[in-house]
N, C-alpha and C positions, 0 to 999 in steps of 0.2 A: 774635972770639967765644971765650968760655972753654970749656975742656973740662969734663966732668962726672964725678962719682964713679960707681962701678960699681953701687951699690944703686939700685933703682927707676929703672933707666935709661930705660925707655920714657916714664914720666911726666916725668922730668927733661928728656928731649929734646922732648917735647910743650910743656912750659913754656918751654924755651929758644927753640924755634922761634917759639912764639906771641909771646914778648917781642920777638924780633927783628923780627917783622912789625909788631907794635903800635908799636915805636919807629921804624919807617920804614926799616929796613935794606933790605927789599924792599917796593916800593910795590904798590898795587892794580893788577892787570893785568900785573905783572912776573913773569917766570919765576924761580923759585928755583934754586939750584944742584942738580945731579943727586945721586944717592945717593952716588956715589964722593966727590964734593966735600964733601957734608954729613958723611960719615964722617970725612974728614980734619979738618974744622972742629970737630967735636964730640968726636972720640976714641971714638965708639961704633961698634958693629958695623953692617954693612950691614943685617942683619935688624932690628936695633933701630931704626935710622933709618927703614927702610921702614914698620914698624908705627906709628911716631910720625907720619910723614907721612900714612899712611892714616887715622889718627884725626882729623887736622886736615882731611882731605878730607871725612870723615863730618860733621864739625862745620860744614862750609861755608866754612872759611877758605881752603882750597886746592882746586884742581881739576886732575885729571890729564887731559891731552889727548894722545890716542894719536899717537905719532910726533913729538910736539913737546916735551913736558915737563910740569912741574907749575907752576901759576900761582897767584898770590895773588888771592883773590876777595873777602876781607874782612879787616879788621884785628882782628877779634875773633869769637868764636863767636856772640856776640850779633848782630854784624853779619851773620854767615852766615845766621842765622835770618831777619833782615830781608830779606836778599837773596832768599831763597826766596819770601818774601811778595811782594816787589816784582816779581819775575819773573812772577808770576801775576796781578798787578793790572791793572786797566783803565788805559789811557793817560790818560784824563781825571782819574782819581784821582791818578795820579802827578804830573800837571801841577798839580793843586790843592795837593799837598804841596810841590812845588817853589816855588809862589807864596808859600806861608807861610814856607818855610825860606830860600830864596835872596834874597828881598827884604831880610829882616832881616840876613842874612849880608853882603849888599852894604853896608848901612849900617854894620855893625860893621867891615867891612874898611876903609872910608873913614876911620873913627875910629882904628883900631888898627894899620893897616899900618905895617910897619917898612921900613927901607931894603932889607933882604934880601927882603921881600915885594914891594916895588916892582920890584926887579931880576928876581925870579922871574916876576911878572906880565908884564913886558915880554918876557921870553924866551918865555913861554907864548903870548902874543899873536902874536909873530913865528913861532912854530912852527905855530900855527893858519893863519896867512896863507900859509905855505909849503906845508902839506900839503893844505889844502882846495882842491879842484879838481884834485888829482893823481890818478893812476890807482890809487894805493894807498888804498883806502877804509878799510882797517883803521887805518892811520896817521891818516887824516883824522878818523875817529871818535874815536880816542884824543886827538887834539890838541884837538878841540872840547870834549870833556868835561874834559880836563885844565885848560883855561883856566877853566871854570866852577868846577871844584874849587879852583883856585888862589885864586879870589875868596873862597870859603867858608873856606879855610885862613887867609887874611889877616885874617879876623875873630877868630881866636884864641879860638874857643869849641870846646873839645874834644868836647862832646856833639854840636853841630851837625856837626862834621867826621865823627864816627863814623857818624851817621845818613846823611850824604851819601855817605860811602865805601860804605855798603851799597847805595846807589842806583847807584853807578858802573857795575857790570857791565850792569845793565838799560839805562842811558843809552847806553853804548857800543854795545850790540846794536841799540838803536833808531836811533842815529845812523848806524851802518854800513848798516842796511837802507835808510835814507834815501838815502845816497850810492850804494848798489848800484842804486837805481832811476834813477840818472842825474841826480839833483837837485843843486842848488848849496846853499850855506849861506844860509838866510833870515836876515834881520836882522843880517847880519854887521857892518855899519857901526855898529849900535847896541852890539854887544859891544865894538868898539873905543872908542866913546864912553864906555861903562861903565868900562873899564879906566882911561881917562884921568881920569874923574871920581873913581874910587877913589884913584888916585895923588895927585890934587889935594886929597884930604881932604874932598870935598864930600859929606857923608853923606846928606843928604836927596835930593840930585840922584841919587846912586848908587841909593838906594832906589827912586826914581821910574823911572829908566831900566830897572832890573831888573823892576819891576812892569809897565811898558809891554811889555817883551819877552814876559814870561810870560802877560800878559793877552791879547796878540795870539795866542799859541799856543792858549790856552784858548778864545778866541772862534772860532778856526778849527776847533778840534775840536768845539765846540758846533754850529757851522754844518753840519759834516759829519753830525753825529748827527741834526739836524733836517731834513736834505735841502736846506738853503739853499746858495747859492753861497759858497764859502769866502772870507772877507774878505781874509786875508793872502796866500794863495797857493793855487794849485790842488793838489788831492790831499792826501796826508798831510803834516803840517807839525808836526814834533816837536822840532826842535833848540832 
């Protein structure tokens, strides 16, 4: 990371940190360096760094967690605004958005995935299989959402990924709540089949598997809303 000039330091630090987040130096959900480390990285004073970080907190890109640190919530201030919107949205509305976005993203991923994407998807799938069912529900939730995000990222559409990144905090919170209730991963085998289909480059099959997954979730949520017996699983079903 480059150091900055002395004029307009706060704005420069805001821009610098924003660029680093946008470029993936710190991922969504990841903790950024503390004030001392950021001071060393940027060459700015602790007060300047603190004010810049606070500005990004207000913009929704960062979140301070008492006793833990500061975490990335969005890759842009635009994404921060979307995150605030998504966090207040109804679950059914979120699922309908995911149906529109993730199905097309799966098709694009099968068409555009690179060797690096394939390696990353295999790693993410293995991480999910390792953490789901463990006692660490936070890690399990992150692993589940990271795999789905990896499929979106493999589609190489920057706008899709920016919107999805804005959904990530809400999806992680929902997934953790699911695991906290003692539930397992529904449709887990379908996610494995989805990854294999993307890797094989079968775009329409990838689209269909993702559509089947999300349609099952929507059907279950609709059944709950109408008082019917949930088709896919008893209780809340959001993964």
